[in-house]
N, C-alpha and C positions, 0 to 999 in steps of 0.2 A: 092636707088637701081636703076641701069640703067634700062631704059624703055624696052630695048630689052630683058632683062632677064624676066621681067614680061610677056611680050607678048609671049615669048617662052613657058613658062609653060602653059599659057592658050591655046595656039595652040596645044600643045602636049596632053592636057587632054580634048580637045573639049570645048563645052560650059559648064562652071562650073555649078554644081548642085546648085539650090537656097539655100539649107542648107549650102553648102560650102561658098557661097557668104555671107550668114549671119554671119558665123563664122569669115570670113575674116574682115567683117565690125566691128564686136565686138572687136576683138583683135588688129585691126589697131587703133581704137579709144582709147582702154584701154589695153595696153600690160599686160600680166599676172603678177599679183603681184605688178605692178608699183604704185598702189594707196598708198602704205605705204611709198614711197619715194618722195611724192609730195613736201616736204619741202626742197629738194635738187636739185641742178642744174642737168638737164638730162645729162647722159653720164659721170658723174664724178664717182670717186671711192666711194664717200659717197653715191651717188644714188644707186649704185649696192650693196654696203654693207648693206644698209637698207633693200633692198628686200631679201637679203640672210639671215639676222638676223631674219626677220619675218617668213621666210619659215622653218628654222631649229631650231629656239629657241622658237618660239611662236606657230605657226600654226600646224606644222607637225614635232615635235621633234623626232618622231619615225623613220623618213626617213633614216638618216645616218646609224643607226644600222641595219635596215632591208635591205636596198639596198646595203650597203657596197660599196660606191663609190671607195674606195681604193683597191678593189679586182681585178681591170681590167687593171692595168698597162701593157703597151705594147700591149694591144688588140686593134683591129680595131672595133670601136664602133660607131653606128649610133643612134642618137636621132631623132625620128619623132615627130614633134610638140615641137620644142625647146623653144618656147615662148621668154622670156628674157634671156635665156641661163644660168639660175641659176644652174640647175642640170648638164648640160653639162660642166660647169666650174669645178665642183667637179671631174668629171671623168678625165678632162684634167689635172688638178692639180696633180692627182695621176698617170699620165703618160700614159693614154689611147690616142690612135690616133683617134680623134673624128671628126665626120661629123654631122652637125646640119641641119635638114630639117624642113621647116615650109611652110604651104600654104599661110601664110600672109607675104608679103614683109617687112612690118614694123618690124615683129619679127626677120627676118634675119638681118635687119639693126641694131636692138638693140643688138642682140647676137654678131654680128661682132664687134660692139663698145665695148661691155663688154670684149671680148677677147683682144682687143687692150689695154684697160685700165690695165688689169692684166698681159699683156705680155705673153699671151698663144697662142698656135698654134691650128688651126682648119680649117676645110673646111665647107662652108655654102652654101646652095642652096634652092631656092624655089621649093617646090614639094608637091605632093599629096600622102597621105598615101595609097590610093587605087591603085596607079600607080607609084611606085618608079622607078626612072631612073637609077638603078644600076644593074650590071650583077648578075646572080645567084652566091650565096656563096661569097659575097663581104665582109662580116663582121663576127666578132666573137661574137658581142653582139648587140642586137636590144633593144633599150630602148624607152619607150613612156609612159609618166605619165599623166593620165587624159586627153587624147587626142582622142583615138580611139572610145570612146563613143559619139564623136561629128560628126563623119563622117557617111554618110548614109549607106554605105556597110561595116560595121565593120568586117564581116567575110572575105571579100576580103582583107581588110587591114592586118588581121592576116595572111592570105595566103601569102601576100607580105613579111611580116616579116619572115615567114618560108623560102620563096624563097631566100631572100638575105643573110640569115644566112648560114655559112658553117656547115657541119655535125659536131655535137657536140657543136655547138654554143648555146648561151643562149638568150632567150627573157625575158625581164622584163617589164611588162605592168600593169598599174593601170587603173581599170574601176570602175565606181560607183556601189555601192552595194544596191540592191533593198530591201534586208531584214535588212536594217539598222534602227537605232533609228531616224536618221535624216529624212529618207524618210517617215517613218510611223508616227513619232511624230511631227516633225517640219513642214513637208510639207502636208502630207495627213490629219492628224488629226487637227493640230492647224490652218494651213492656208486653207486647203481644206474644213474641216467640220465646225470648230468653226467660221471661217471668211467667209465661204460660197463660196470659189472659185470653189469647185467641182460641185456646182450647176450651174456654169456659163461656165466652160471649162473643158477639159479633163485633166487627170494626165500628159499627155505628154506636153500639153500647159503650165501647171503649172511649170513643170521642166524647160521648155524653158524660162519662165518668171523669175523664182526666183533663180535657182541654181548658175548661174555665175554672179549674181548681175549686170545685164546689165544696163548701164547708157545710152544706145542708144536703138533704136527700133529694133535692129538686131535680138534679140531673137534666139540665135544659137540652133541647135538641141542638145538635151541632152537625152541619154539613160541610163538605169540602168540594172544590171544583177544579177541574183542569182549565188551562187557558182557553181551550176550544169550547168547553162547556160554558165558561163565563161569557165568551164572545156570542155564543148562541142565545144566552139569556138576554143580551142587549141587542139582539138583531133588529129591533124596531128603531134603534138609534143609528146615526151615521157617525163616521170618524171615531170609531171605538178604539181606544188605546189601552193596553194592559202593561203595567209595570210590576215586576216581582221584587219584593223587598222583605225585610224582617228576618235577619239571621244574626246571631251574636257569636263571637269567637268562643265564648265559654261553652256553647252548645257542642263544640267540636273537640273539647278537651285540650290535651297537650298539642295536638295537631293544629288546632285553631290558633293557639297562642304563637306558634312558630311560623304560621303560614304567611307568605308575602301578601301585602295589601292588595295587589292587583289580582291575585288568585282568589283571595277572600271576597273581593267585590264581585268577581265573576260568579262565584258560588251563590252569593246573595241574590244577584240579578237572575240567576237561573233556577235556584232551588230554595228561595226564601218562603216563609210561611204565609205571606200576605200577597194577594192579587189586588193591586190598586187599579180599578177600572175608571177611565175617564171617557165619557161618551157625550156626544152632542145630539140634541133632538133635531 
């Protein structure tokens, strides 16, 4: 990425917040999802295919059905926090006119390379979710999956989503769910109480340490929301819908493997780790 582009975004946003610098350090060192492609040469089709298979066939099989990447052909779509460009690729394949934004220059580099490999068109820029450099009503769709809970002022980022959407446009945003089995079971109970972390640090510090599996000392900011809090964040939108997803049987041990499918689906819809918010301006 040219140096002048990096300097430009930093001068526009002032001195970056320490939490934002932590996030940039984390995903510069370890691009989102790239760990599953370590056996392939970076930037090859095999490399990107491995990341895509893990996302939609193993980790989050619910995503294509819930998000409906194929629904937005011909629409102007912005993804804030595009990471390695996996989701943005799906929208572009379906005919959307896509713009990828990320605070991490490395992510923009990787996403641009992915689009080159697949022969897809898109616009890419370094940017800050809290201060988007686009005019009002620039897009039909605003998409951000698992990103806005890492920025210090999430409410301002949601306001920016509202600003850049045209009237009638749609926001699709994933935030972490505080009322989830993962939060209370794996983090607060097992890691916090049984292993004693809550006696040494706050829940916020635990989230920063464990949620994104950081292999550096960056420890990015991680926030969680209840459905009510998420709805409040999107109060300037109309027709706000919230779907709960992201639970795997393996997280429940032997009980999860023996559980009837109907019971498991109810648990996922009630206590999954992801809040998928769909809101209309």
